[in-house]
N, C-alpha and C positions, 0 to 999 in steps of 0.2 A: 704037417704038410700038405701033404700029397692029399689031404680030404679037401684044403682048403680051394687047390688050383682043379679039384677036379668039380667042385660047387660053380669055380667060377665059368666052369666050361658048359655045364651044363645052361646056367644063364645067358651066355652067349647067344648057345645054339637056339634056344625058347626065344628070345629077342628078335632075332634076324628076319623069320617070318612076320612079325608083327611090323618095324619097321617097312619092309618091304608092301603088305598090306597097308599101310600108312601112304606109303608114297604112291601107289596105284589108287588111292584113293583121291587122293589129292589132285594127280594128273587132271582129269575133264574137270572141276571145278577151276584149276588154274589156264587152261586152255578156252574157256568161259570169260575168265575175267580178263584174260590178253587180247580178246576180240575188240578190234579198233573200227572207229569209222573211217570212211575215208570219203574224200569230197571228189563231184563229179562236175564239168561244166562244158559247155561247147563254146569255141570261139566263135571271131568273128564270119569266117568260112564255115562255119557248121562241124568243125571237126573236137570231138570229145578228146578231153583231159583228164586225167587223175592226178590226185595230190593228196596227203595222207595228213597233211595240215592248208587251213585257208592262204590265200596265193591274191593279190591284185586282180590278179585275171578273174578270179573266180567271182571276186566281188563284184568286179567290173560288167560281167555276162551275166552272173545267178548263178547259183549252183544248183547238186541234190547231193542231199547226204544219204550214204550209202551204206547198207551193212558189211560185213564181213562175206553173205551171202550172194551178195552184187541186189539186194533189195533195195529202193529206194525208201527212205526211211521221213524224208522232209524236203521240201523244194524251199528252197529260197530264190525271190527275185532278186534282181540285179541292182544297185545303189542307183539311185536318180540323181544326177546333176542338177542344183540348183535349179535351175530354167526348168527343167522336167518338174518340178516338182510342182512349182509354182504353176505349171499349164496344167499341171493334172489336180492342183488346187480348184484353180479355175473354172475347169470340166465338172469338178465336182457340186462347184458350189453352182453354175448354171444347169446342171443336173437338179439340182433340189430343186433349186428355184422354179425349173419346169414342172417338176414335181406336184409341188407347190400350189401351183397357177392350176393346173389337172385338177386337184383334187377341190379348190375350191370352186372351180366351174361345176363340178361331179356336185358338189353340196349344194351352190344354186338351183342348177337343176332341179336337183329331187325336193325342193321347195317347191320352183315351180310347178314341177308336176302335180307336188300335194295341194299346192292355193288354188291352180283349174286342172280338175282332172280332166274336165273338156276342149276340143278346141275354140268353143264356141263361147266359153267360156272369156279363154283366154284374151282371144281377138276382141270383147267385149270391153278388155281392160284395156285394148292399146288403142281401140279407139277412144275410151273416155279420154286418154292420155291427148290425144291430140282437140278433142272437144275442150278440152280445157285451156290449150294453148288459143286456138280459137277465141274462147272467152275474152284469154287476157288479150290479143293482139283486137278485138273489138272494143274493147277499152282505153285503151291506145288511140284507136283512132279518134273515138268521141272527144278525149282530151285532146289532139291534135288541133281538131277541127275547133272545138273552144278557142284552143290558144291561137290558129291562126284568127281564129273571128276577132278577139283582142288586138292583135296586130294590125289588121285590118282597120280597125277603129282608130287607135295610133295613128294609122299613117294619114287616115282620111282627115283627124284633127290637123295637124300639121300642114298637109294640103291646104286645108281651108284659109290657115292663118296665112302662109306664103301666097294665096292668089290674092290676099284680103292686103294684101302686102306689110304683116303683122311678122314682126319678130317668131319663130319657135322659140316659144321660154327653155329653158335649158333640162326642166323637170321632166317634160314632154320628149326631147331628143333624149333622155337617160332613157326612158320608161321604154321608148324604142328599141335603143340597143339594148335593153335588158330582156323585151320578151321577144326579139329576134333570135335571144341565146336560148330561150325557154322554147321557139318553137323548133331551133334546130336539135336542141338534146330530145323532144320529144320526135321527132323524124327519124332521126339516129334508133333511139329505140324501137320504133315500129320496123324498122328496117334490121334490126335483130334478131325480133321475135318472129318475122316472115322468114329470117333465115334460117330459126331455130325451128318452125315448124316442117320446114322442107326439110331439115337433117333428121328430123324425129318421123317425119313419113314413111322415108326412107328407113328407117331403123326399124321399124314398125313390120317392114314387110323381112328385114332380114329376121328378126324375132319370130315372127310367126312361123316363118320357115323353119327355124332353130328350134322351135316347140314341136313340129311334126318330126323333125329328125331325131329329136329325146326321146318324143314318144312311142317311135315304129323301133328305133334301139331298147327301148325298154321292154313292147311288147314281142320282140325277137329273142329277146334274154328269158323272159318269163316263159316264152313257148319250146325254149331249149331244156329249162328247168323241169 
């Protein structure tokens, strides 16, 4: 019996330090695992607030996720209202549209410089477009004079009949009305073509200046490289 109690006492003495060592070893791990993040945000007045859990104000104003050493781990922007989200989406769409336009303009400018390495060549192409319009206007004028002559001939025939006290046939009156419409159409066409040429001439001036600006910018960029 005494021998049994002696063995139990020895085991108790040897087990005690092991248990204490295990507790001491587990303490840092437990402290590390028990560290928690906190939420920090500023209200409308700019005053900081802290909380162990997310609050409606934190979501309203946006918040920082802070660790136990006070370091910001993550920032979360405030939640947008439906109106703000719609406005933000609209602004993003407009920005994307502007970028697309700028990219397309750069592409067209690059093609322009590749097709016309010199200003003289580009100016010649612009003049060619005006020459084409001038040729079209000349053709319309010739057609108009021809149609006006036909109308004059019909009116002369009708006038001769009236002076001779003879009735003007229906087919002649119909032909005169139809020919007047043809002449009116030709005059309108000529007016549109003349207006288009004026617009094209002004555009050519702007296009040539744009060519000079783009070429100068490219030269400056090349020298900077």
